[in-house]
DRENKOLTOR-583787 format. One record per residue: residue number from 1; chain; x, y, z of N, C-alpha, C in turn. Coordinates in steps of 0.02 Angstrom, whole numbers, plus 50000, padded with zeros to 5 digits. Layout:
   rolo   pagu      nX      nY      nZ     caX     caY     caZ      cX      cY      cZ
    NUM      A       X       Y       Z       X       Y       Z       X       Y       Z
...
This chain:
   rolo   pagu      nX      nY      nZ     caX     caY     caZ      cX      cY      cZ
      1      A   50798   50074   49023   50881   50017   49005   50814   49976   48958
      2      A   50852   49981   48928   50842   49900   48852   50842   49820   48898
      3      A   50772   49802   48878   50751   49746   48897   50735   49707   48835
      4      A   50793   49659   48851   50790   49590   48756   50712   49577   48786
      5      A   50676   49558   48714   50610   49531   48736   50643   49447   48736
      6      A   50572   49415   48783   50555   49359   48798   50611   49299   48764
      7      A   50576   49316   48719   50610   49253   48657   50662   49265   48616
      8      A   50689   49314   48650   50767   49335   48629   50826   49303   48656
      9      A   50778   49285   48713   50818   49275   48776   50867   49206   48784
     10      A   50934   49188   48785   50971   49129   48791   50994   49125   48850
     11      A   50980   49045   48886   51012   49036   48949   51053   48999   48914
     12      A   51112   48976   48982   51145   48930   48991   51148   48887   49052
     13      A   51113   48831   49015   51088   48766   49075   51143   48716   49081
     14      A   51097   48674   49115   51148   48612   49127   51196   48656   49210
     15      A   51129   48659   49238   51154   48692   49315   51156   48639   49357
     16      A   51213   48644   49412   51220   48608   49441   51159   48582   49502
     17      A   51146   48529   49524   51102   48534   49586   51093   48544   49636
     18      A   51183   48581   49649   51186   48608   49710   51151   48677   49692
     19      A   51124   48700   49657   51085   48762   49630   51008   48768   49642
     20      A   51007   48711   49653   50893   48685   49664   50858   48733   49698
     21      A   50915   48732   49775   50873   48756   49848   50869   48827   49817
     22      A   50903   48842   49788   50916   48927   49773   50880   48941   49704
     23      A   50865   48923   49690   50814   48905   49610   50743   48922   49665
     24      A   50744   48878   49692   50664   48857   49739   50641   48884   49780
     25      A   50698   48951   49825   50683   48990   49842   50660   49059   49813
     26      A   50708   49059   49752   50696   49109   49705   50605   49104   49669
     27      A   50569   49054   49681   50532   49051   49620   50449   49033   49677
     28      A   50472   49014   49749   50415   49025   49799   50397   49122   49824
     29      A   50473   49136   49805   50479   49233   49843   50418   49236   49786
     30      A   50437   49236   49717   50403   49261   49674   50343   49281   49656
     31      A   50249   49287   49709   50207   49285   49719   50204   49364   49786
     32      A   50265   49321   49824   50277   49391   49868   50294   49459   49835
     33      A   50341   49459   49810   50379   49515   49756   50311   49549   49726
     34      A   50303   49480   49715   50246   49541   49668   50179   49592   49677
     35      A   50184   49561   49732   50119   49574   49785   50143   49664   49828
     36      A   50218   49636   49846   50247   49723   49882   50228   49759   49812
     37      A   50256   49742   49755   50266   49772   49687   50202   49799   49657
     38      A   50170   49778   49676   50089   49804   49639   50072   49836   49708
     39      A   50104   49857   49762   50029   49858   49834   50089   49928   49816
     40      A   50128   49958   49788   50154   50013   49827   50125   50061   49743
     41      A   50094   50028   49718   50061   50059   49626   50002   50107   49636
     42      A   49964   50154   49593   49942   50197   49590   49863   50156   49565
     43      A   49815   50146   49604   49778   50103   49570   49724   50108   49499
     44      A   49726   50168   49496   49733   50185   49423   49731   50151   49353
     45      A   49820   50163   49358   49864   50142   49326   49883   50047   49300
     46      A   49853   50017   49366   49823   49939   49356   49801   49916   49267
     47      A   49764   49954   49238   49724   49936   49186   49735   49940   49133
     48      A   49808   49991   49120   49830   50057   49075   49871   50006   49011
     49      A   49856   50038   48953   49890   49976   48917   49956   50047   48875
     50      A   50016   50046   48868   50086   50064   48837   50073   50038   48789
     51      A   50070   50091   48724   50037   50049   48638   50012   49978   48645
     52      A   50041   49935   48631   50006   49849   48627   50025   49826   48663
     53      A   50072   49834   48729   50084   49794   48797   50028   49789   48831
     54      A   50012   49734   48842   49975   49690   48885   49966   49774   48955
     55      A   49937   49789   48997   49932   49826   49076   49982   49767   49136
     56      A   49995   49806   49169   50022   49735   49262   49956   49724   49245
     57      A   49923   49716   49259   49862   49679   49268   49869   49591   49226
     58      A   49885   49634   49180   49885   49577   49131   49956   49508   49125
     59      A   50018   49595   49167   50048   49528   49164   50054   49502   49212
     60      A   50029   49512   49266   50000   49476   49326   49960   49421   49313
     61      A   49934   49431   49275   49858   49365   49251   49883   49303   49243
     62      A   49948   49319   49176   49984   49312   49117   50049   49250   49187
     63      A   50052   49284   49215   50106   49231   49274   50068   49167   49280
     64      A   49990   49181   49314   49955   49126   49339   49939   49111   49281
     65      A   49923   49107   49203   49888   49083   49142   49962   49021   49153
     66      A   50030   49032   49127   50053   48979   49138   50091   48938   49199
     67      A   50043   48953   49230   50092   48889   49284   50076   48831   49290
     68      A   50036   48811   49245   49962   48744   49213   50059   48731   49169
     69      A   50052   48753   49126   50116   48767   49081   50202   48710   49127
     70      A   50186   48773   49169   50266   48738   49228   50236   48673   49238
     71      A   50165   48669   49271   50193   48600   49320   50152   48544   49254
     72      A   50154   48555   49206   50138   48480   49167   50194   48471   49130
     73      A   50244   48531   49114   50307   48508   49104   50347   48458   49164
     74      A   50359   48496   49222   50391   48456   49290   50361   48360   49269
     75      A   50281   48379   49241   50241   48291   49224   50301   48274   49177
     76      A   50318   48321   49141   50343   48268   49067   50390   48251   49091
     77      A   50435   48309   49136   50518   48265   49122   50499   48189   49216
     78      A   50448   48198   49238   50460   48149   49315   50438   48069   49262
     79      A   50390   48104   49213   50352   48026   49171   50422   47999   49098
     80      A   50476   48061   49109   50531   48020   49081   50531   48045   48991
     81      A   50491   48095   48987   50485   48097   48916   50509   48128   48871
     82      A   50555   48121   48811   50599   48138   48798   50598   48212   48766
     83      A   50530   48258   48763   50532   48335   48755   50454   48371   48793
     84      A   50481   48389   48802   50425   48439   48856   50379   48482   48789
     85      A   50332   48490   48860   50253   48502   48817   50253   48589   48779
     86      A   50250   48587   48731   50244   48659   48706   50212   48717   48752
     87      A   50233   48771   48747   50205   48812   48752   50151   48858   48683
     88      A   50097   48906   48707   50064   48945   48667   50118   48992   48669
     89      A   50142   49015   48601   50190   49057   48581   50126   49138   48575
     90      A   50102   49128   48553   50035   49173   48566   50006   49209   48617
     91      A   50032   49181   48662   49998   49177   48732   49909   49171   48730
     92      A   49885   49150   48691   49797   49167   48671   49778   49138   48737
     93      A   49793   49141   48796   49725   49115   48825   49738   49185   48897
     94      A   49796   49219   48898   49821   49286   48943   49790   49325   48886
     95      A   49790   49335   48811   49739   49362   48772   49648   49355   48767
     96      A   49648   49305   48802   49581   49313   48764   49529   49301   48889
     97      A   49600   49328   48918   49561   49299   48999   49536   49354   49024
     98      A   49536   49419   48966   49505   49471   49016   49535   49484   49095
     99      A   49600   49479   49096   49615   49507   49156   49616   49567   49194
    100      A   49598   49620   49133   49591   49707   49166   49499   49701   49196
    101      A   49456   49637   49173   49411   49634   49193   49390   49620   49283
    102      A   49462   49583   49325   49452   49551   49371   49496   49587   49402
    103      A   49481   49574   49450   49516   49635   49537   49585   49607   49511
    104      A   49628   49644   49524   49725   49612   49554   49747   49586   49613
    105      A   49703   49598   49670   49709   49554   49717   49666   49484   49685
    106      A   49624   49459   49651   49630   49403   49630   49664   49379   49586
    107      A   49669   49380   49539   49737   49369   49498   49838   49354   49525
    108      A   49826   49410   49589   49887   49355   49618   49877   49338   49666
    109      A   49778   49284   49697   49797   49258   49740   49793   49167   49706
    110      A   49774   49217   49628   49762   49128   49573   49835   49117   49599
    111      A   49900   49144   49555   49962   49150   49538   49988   49107   49621
    112      A   49973   49145   49687   50002   49120   49738   49971   49062   49756
    113      A   49931   49044   49737   49897   48968   49760   49914   48926   49694
    114      A   49936   48960   49642   49930   48885   49603   50040   48857   49607
    115      A   50083   48936   49612   50143   48929   49622   50167   48909   49698
    116      A   50129   48904   49745   50130   48865   49790   50126   48786   49797
    117      A   50089   48757   49748   50042   48709   49751   50130   48689   49697
    118      A   50146   48699   49663   50232   48676   49614   50295   48695   49645
    119      A   50277   48725   49706   50354   48724   49754   50353   48684   49796
    120      A   50283   48651   49819   50273   48621   49856   50292   48560   49835
    121      A   50258   48528   49769   50304   48468   49720   50400   48472   49729
    122      A   50430   48536   49697   50462   48526   49698   50499   48501   49776
    123      A   50510   48521   49813   50545   48515   49886   50510   48434   49898
    124      A   50479   48397   49833   50476   48330   49873   50519   48297   49823
    125      A   50553   48298   49811   50588   48288   49726   50634   48232   49746
    126      A   50652   48182   49736   50716   48148   49732   50782   48173   49721
    127      A   50863   48165   49702   50904   48195   49699   50904   48133   49602
    128      A   50896   48079   49628   50862   48062   49544   50834   48071   49487
    129      A   50775   48096   49533   50731   48128   49507   50731   48175   49459
    130      A   50798   48253   49512   50804   48307   49475   50857   48327   49413
    131      A   50878   48259   49428   50934   48245   49351   50905   48215   49299
    132      A   50849   48191   49275   50820   48175   49230   50795   48242   49174
    133      A   50823   48230   49137   50829   48271   49073   50762   48261   49001
    134      A   50764   48325   48985   50708   48331   48918   50715   48398   48867
    135      A   50709   48387   48814   50721   48447   48770   50685   48479   48788
    136      A   50702   48539   48762   50646   48610   48777   50601   48636   48700
    137      A   50557   48608   48681   50539   48615   48610   50542   48702   48573
    138      A   50554   48718   48614   50592   48801   48581   50666   48813   48605
    139      A   50670   48812   48636   50743   48829   48639   50802   48754   48576
    140      A   50758   48713   48577   50830   48632   48549   50893   48645   48634
    141      A   50854   48648   48665   50900   48611   48738   50884   48564   48785
    142      A   50932   48522   48791   50904   48475   48864   50921   48538   48952
    143      A   50860   48505   48953   50823   48562   49007   50805   48482   49084
    144      A   50865   48502   49139   50827   48440   49204   50752   48502   49241
    145      A   50754   48448   49285   50717   48514   49331   50757   48575   49373
    146      A   50811   48566   49378   50832   48616   49382   50821   48708   49335
    147      A   50833   48644   49300   50869   48700   49239   50796   48746   49217
    148      A   50756   48689   49214   50673   48724   49211   50653   48787   49249
    149      A   50678   48764   49299   50626   48800   49325   50694   48850   49382
    150      A   50750   48869   49341   50777   48933   49325   50756   48953   49277
    151      A   50733   48927   49190   50703   48971   49180   50638   48994   49210
    152      A   50598   48970   49210   50530   48984   49252   50546   49063   49310
    153      A   50603   49052   49335   50606   49118   49397   50621   49170   49347
    154      A   50677   49156   49295   50696   49185   49231   50640   49244   49236
    155      A   50574   49178   49184   50531   49236   49175   50485   49223   49222
    156      A   50480   49251   49282   50442   49306   49323   50460   49342   49326
    157      A   50541   49342   49347   50571   49420   49356   50583   49469   49287
    158      A   50567   49424   49228   50551   49448   49136   50474   49515   49172
    159      A   50476   49498   49185   50390   49503   49201   50378   49548   49237
    160      A   50420   49533   49297   50445   49604   49354   50437   49674   49286
    161      A   50507   49640   49290   50548   49704   49257   50481   49745   49202
    162      A   50443   49710   49184   50389   49729   49114   50336   49781   49176
    163      A   50332   49735   49230   50273   49793   49279   50311   49845   49295
    164      A   50382   49848   49336   50417   49897   49358   50434   49967   49286
    165      A   50440   49944   49223   50464   49996   49194   50369   50029   49161
    166      A   50325   49990   49176   50264   50028   49145   50234   50043   49192
    167      A   50244   50026   49248   50232   50087   49300   50260   50165   49308
    168      A   50326   50123   49303   50375   50212   49312   50360   50272   49216
    169      A   50346   50253   49195   50299   50275   49110   50247   50290   49128
    170      A   50198   50268   49147   50131   50300   49154   50119   50337   49235
    171      A   50156   50334   49262   50142   50369   49334   50201   50434   49285
    172      A   50223   50439   49264   50278   50492   49225   50241   50539   49193
    173      A   50202   50489   49177   50127   50522   49118   50099   50570   49148
    174      A   50066   50553   49212   50000   50575   49242   50025   50600   49301
    175      A   50077   50609   49290   50157   50676   49355   50142   50631   49418
    176      A   50139   50571   49428   50120   50561   49473   50149   50504   49524
    177      A   50197   50544   49533   50247   50467   49586   50244   50432   49623
    178      A   50206   50480   49657   50187   50428   49733   50120   50401   49723
    179      A   50117   50337   49763   50049   50323   49795   49991   50351   49795
    180      A   49927   50344   49772   49869   50357   49764   49851   50360   49845
    181      A   49886   50309   49893   49864   50313   49948   49931   50364   49988
    182      A   49958   50394   49991   50030   50434   50013   50008   50532   49986
    183      A   49957   50525   49969   49910   50604   49952   49911   50625   50013
    184      A   49896   50605   50070   49866   50619   50121   49899   50588   50188
    185      A   49928   50624   50224   49987   50577   50272   49986   50492   50283
    186      A   50032   50496   50283   50050   50403   50315   50074   50410   50394
    187      A   50042   50369   50431   50063   50306   50484   50121   50285   50427
    188      A   50178   50295   50515   50233   50247   50511   50225   50177   50489
    189      A   50182   50129   50474   50173   50076   50449   50186   50098   50360
    190      A   50145   50118   50345   50135   50115   50279   50193   50155   50239
    191      A   50235   50215   50266   50320   50246   50261   50321   50168   50251
    192      A   50358   50146   50267   50397   50077   50304   50345   50053   50222
    193      A   50310   50030   50221   50295   49965   50172   50308   50007   50110
    194      A   50291   50079   50100   50337   50098   50010   50382   50078   50035
    195      A   50434   50096   50093   50489   50111   50088   50514   50039   50033
    196      A   50475   49984   50075   50505   49916   50055   50502   49909   49991
    197      A   50411   49947   49956   50399   49935   49888   50462   49976   49840
    198      A   50472   50031   49839   50522   50065   49815   50577   50013   49805
    199      A   50622   49987   49854   50653   49943   49828   50654   49866   49820
    200      A   50617   49859   49815   50584   49815   49790   50557   49810   49702
    201      A   50557   49872   49679   50544   49863   49599   50606   49928   49601
    202      A   50665   49932   49637   50712   49958   49604   50703   50058   49592
    203      A   50650   50066   49623   50636   50145   49590   50720   50185   49650
    204      A   50759   50212   49621   50795   50220   49669   50775   50301   49694
    205      A   50741   50347   49626   50699   50399   49612   50638   50382   49692
    206      A   50617   50336   49712   50542   50360   49721   50582   50366   49821
    207      A   50648   50313   49807   50680   50309   49884   50704   50346   49908
    208      A   50721   50381   49860   50769   50468   49896   50695   50511   49906
    209      A   50627   50495   49871   50599   50539   49882   50555   50522   49969
    210      A   50580   50476   49987   50564   50461   50029   50599   50468   50098
    211      A   50643   50477   50081   50723   50492   50133   50717   50551   50164
    212      A   50710   50579   50265   50744   50654   50257   50807   50681   50224
    213      A   50820   50735   50231   50892   50742   50200   50938   50731   50219
    214      A   50922   50721   50288   50999   50666   50324   50959   50632   50357
    215      A   50930   50581   50289   50931   50512   50322   51006   50471   50353
    216      A   51005   50421   50404   51031   50387   50385   51030   50291   50395
    217      A   51082   50266   50365   51087   50178   50343   51115   50151   50360
    218      A   51112   50140   50420   51164   50060   50468   51151   50021   50454
    219      A   51223   49971   50434   51224   49918   50391   51246   49871   50443
    220      A   51220   49815   50433   51196   49760   50480   51275   49737   50512
    221      A   51335   49799   50506   51418   49796   50524   51393   49829   50573
    222      A   51352   49868   50578   51361   49951   50616   51377   49993   50585
    223      A   51417   49993   50516   51427   50058   50484   51335   50118   50474
    224      A   51398   50179   50485   51356   50229   50457   51359   50232   50381
    225      A   51298   50279   50363   51289   50333   50297   51269   50386   50299
    226      A   51268   50441   50305   51195   50488   50314   51241   50525   50254
    227      A   51166   50584   50253   51154   50589   50179   51104   50553   50119
    228      A   51042   50607   50118   50990   50566   50067   51047   50584   49986
    229      A   51095   50607   49967   51122   50623   49917   51159   50548   49904
    230      A   51194   50524   49965   51263   50475   49975   51225   50423   49950
    231      A   51158   50433   50004   51099   50369   49984   51088   50322   49919
    232      A   51042   50361   49904   51021   50380   49859   51083   50336   49787
    233      A   51120   50367   49765   51226   50379   49732   51194   50279   49775
    234      A   51189   50260   49845   51233   50178   49851   51168   50150   49854
    235      A   51105   50146   49860   51056   50123   49846   51070   50098   49741
    236      A   51093   50154   49743   51075   50133   49628   51155   50100   49638
    237      A   51204   50097   49675   51247   50055   49649   51258   49975   49679
    238      A   51212   49986   49745   51210   49909   49762   51140   49866   49735
    239      A   51110   49921   49681   51049   49890   49649   51089   49844   49575
    240      A   51139   49879   49551   51151   49867   49504   51181   49807   49496
    241      A   51230   49788   49550   51247   49751   49584   51233   49666   49583
    242      A   51150   49698   49641   51119   49647   49626   51059   49660   49621
    243      A   51034   49659   49547   50948   49701   49524   50908   49672   49524
    244      A   50920   49588   49548   50866   49549   49585   50836   49551   49626
    245      A   50881   49589   49670   50858   49607   49776   50796   49612   49788
    246      A   50787   49585   49836   50710   49582   49880   50685   49592   49940
    247      A   50667   49611   49963   50632   49613   50038   50574   49593   50055
    248      A   50554   49526   50106   50502   49498   50096   50488   49500   50147
    249      A   50409   49555   50212   50405   49578   50285   50369   49519   50286
    250      A   50386   49460   50342   50306   49441   50364   50287   49444   50410
    251      A   50320   49514   50472   50283   49544   50525   50305   49607   50524
    252      A   50267   49641   50553   50291   49723   50548   50257   49733   50625
    253      A   50296   49790   50668   50274   49821   50705   50271   49870   50728
    254      A   50237   49928   50765   50259   50000   50767   50262   50051   50804
    255      A   50270   50049   50826   50310   50112   50920   50297   50145   50888
    256      A   50274   50237   50914   50308   50294   50931   50328   50305   50854
    257      A   50302   50295   50824   50342   50331   50752   50418   50285   50705
    258      A   50422   50217   50771   50474   50146   50755   50451   50109   50745
    259      A   50454   50051   50672   50442   50013   50657   50469   49959   50645
    260      A   50484   49914   50670   50530   49821   50649   50480   49806   50642
    261      A   50508   49805   50569   50507   49759   50515   50558   49666   50535
    262      A   50515   49616   50510   50537   49563   50484   50544   49503   50433
    263      A   50592   49485   50412   50575   49458   50342   50635   49434   50331
    264      A   50652   49406   50261   50693   49402   50236   50722   49451   50167
    265      A   50809   49442   50159   50811   49484   50125   50858   49442   50069
    266      A   50856   49441   50015   50891   49392   49952   50895   49435   49892
    267      A   50937   49413   49835   50974   49449   49802   51013   49413   49731
    268      A   51036   49406   49706   51071   49392   49649   51156   49460   49654
    269      A   51203   49421   49650   51278   49455   49667   51277   49483   49552
    270      A   51282   49496   49531   51320   49502   49455   51371   49504   49448
    271      A   51405   49418   49398   51468   49422   49391   51475   49405   49317
    272      A   51531   49452   49304   51538   49472   49248   51463   49490   49212
    273      A   51431   49527   49206   51373   49550   49178   51309   49484   49166
    274      A   51333   49438   49232   51251   49377   49239   51226   49374   49284
    275      A   51187   49355   49286   51149   49301   49363   51155   49244   49371
    276      A   51204   49257   49362   51209   49148   49423   51190   49112   49458
    277      A   51164   49056   49464   51137   49042   49522   51147   49031   49570
    278      A   51238   48999   49560   51267   49008   49617   51305   49063   49683
    279      A   51273   49122   49630   51281   49172   49659   51192   49220   49711
    280      A   51158   49165   49698   51114   49203   49767   51107   49181   49807
    281      A   51059   49210   49844   51082   49207   49927   51003   49233   49944
    282      A   50992   49198   50042   50937   49220   50039   50965   49227   50100
    283      A   50949   49250   50151   50926   49269   50224   50884   49285   50263
    284      A   50859   49270   50364   50837   49306   50385   50853   49383   50377
    285      A   50793   49431   50415   50849   49457   50427   50780   49536   50450
    286      A   50786   49581   50483   50744   49647   50551   50769   49686   50503
    287      A   50744   49746   50518   50743   49821   50479   50712   49860   50542
    288      A   50742   49924   50560   50728   49963   50609   50717   50024   50573
    289      A   50660   50037   50569   50632   50065   50505   50608   50168   50581
    290      A   50660   50215   50561   50618   50275   50613   50622   50297   50561
    291      A   50526   50327   50575   50474   50379   50542   50484   50458   50570
    292      A   50473   50515   50510   50478   50560   50563   50452   50622   50477
    293      A   50392   50637   50494   50346   50684   50459   50324   50646   50372
    294      A   50330   50570   50388   50310   50548   50336   50383   50536   50281
    295      A   50430   50523   50310   50497   50517   50287   50542   50473   50331
    296      A   50603   50423   50312   50620   50387   50349   50679   50415   50359
    297      A   50680   50430   50406   50746   50464   50472   50812   50409   50458
    298      A   50784   50342   50473   50855   50303   50514   50844   50233   50464
    299      A   50836   50191   50428   50828   50105   50409   50904   50072   50439
    300      A   50877   50040   50477   50915   50012   50503   50937   49951   50505
    301      A   50961   49874   50461   50973   49811   50425   51010   49777   50501
    302      A   50987   49727   50495   51000   49670   50553   51003   49610   50523
    303      A   51079   49582   50517   51074   49507   50482   51104   49476   50472
    304      A   51147   49415   50469   51212   49375   50483   51212   49391   50407
    305      A   51278   49405   50373   51296   49416   50316   51345   49371   50285
    306      A   51378   49309   50327   51420   49274   50300   51406   49240   50250
    307      A   51340   49236   50218   51330   49194   50167   51350   49237   50087
    308      A   51326   49283   50087   51336   49331   50040   51424   49372   50061
    309      A   51454   49349   50137   51520   49388   50091   51556   49337   50055
    310      A   51527   49262   50087   51578   49192   50044   51570   49188   49998
    311      A   51518   49227   49967   51514   49223   49900   51547   49300   49857
    312      A   51555   49336   49890   51591   49376   49880   51644   49363   49866
    313      A   51681   49330   49912   51760   49320   49916   51768   49259   49855
    314      A   51729   49194   49840   51746   49194   49792   51715   49221   49715
    315      A   51693   49258   49719   51710   49293   49646   51730   49341   49655
    316      A   51802   49367   49714   51838   49385   49703   51892   49388   49684
    317      A   51880   49305   49721   51955   49273   49691   51958   49216   49602
    318      A   51897   49231   49571   51894   49208   49495   51926   49224   49472
């Protein structure tokens, strides 16, 4: 799939205050989504480059490198400065950081620590502070706090997409689409984790490879969909409609081949080819995963889908 270079992106700003809680959740969840994405990848590809592009680890490190910029721009807004501080458009900090010489766990930990500190600040802001605007130095557009962190969330997703594309390219070159830890028989928990990682990376082929031929998906309303081929196309259709769909797992339990996952599901419905903040949702959820011979036989969702239904109703009425 063609990916628009970051500096070619243009943004529709002037977002309403009502979008702020959803944007904060996107920003808060970025480290967890990134950790899920990295955990399902073969360790040997994390430091490899394709042509001159950054490696997976360098993309991860770059997200941590930019946290001081986002925090500084928040300072600029709160101080009512007319223009936000500029970014280093050559990304010299990342180029010089030697992220490939560090462990990916360390890079992830830095990103999580810095991001959660930023989120803690966002949660303390007043309505008046959210309305202050300053000029973005490159885009030459006024940005509020809401706009700025929508921009940050889009930047997170840009590098997540880069990581996914790199992982697919490098795995194809190695003819090694299965994570290294799956070369031997996996525990049911590992199978469930691999299934979640495939969902979070948008890798439909990987998902199909983790399903039994008679795989059953049970939706939150109790409807059943049977067959690997049917679910392969079903997941592709869903991820086209909710391209940033993510599962965040907070607790996992296993007994006799059945795994229970507890956490949250989130995503944004596409409307007219755009991911609009108003169409973002995040809900508590649970999943029952029945594992058979290293494959998922049943994937059952438990969630209150009222929020999603209301957003869909509004989209269809537009």
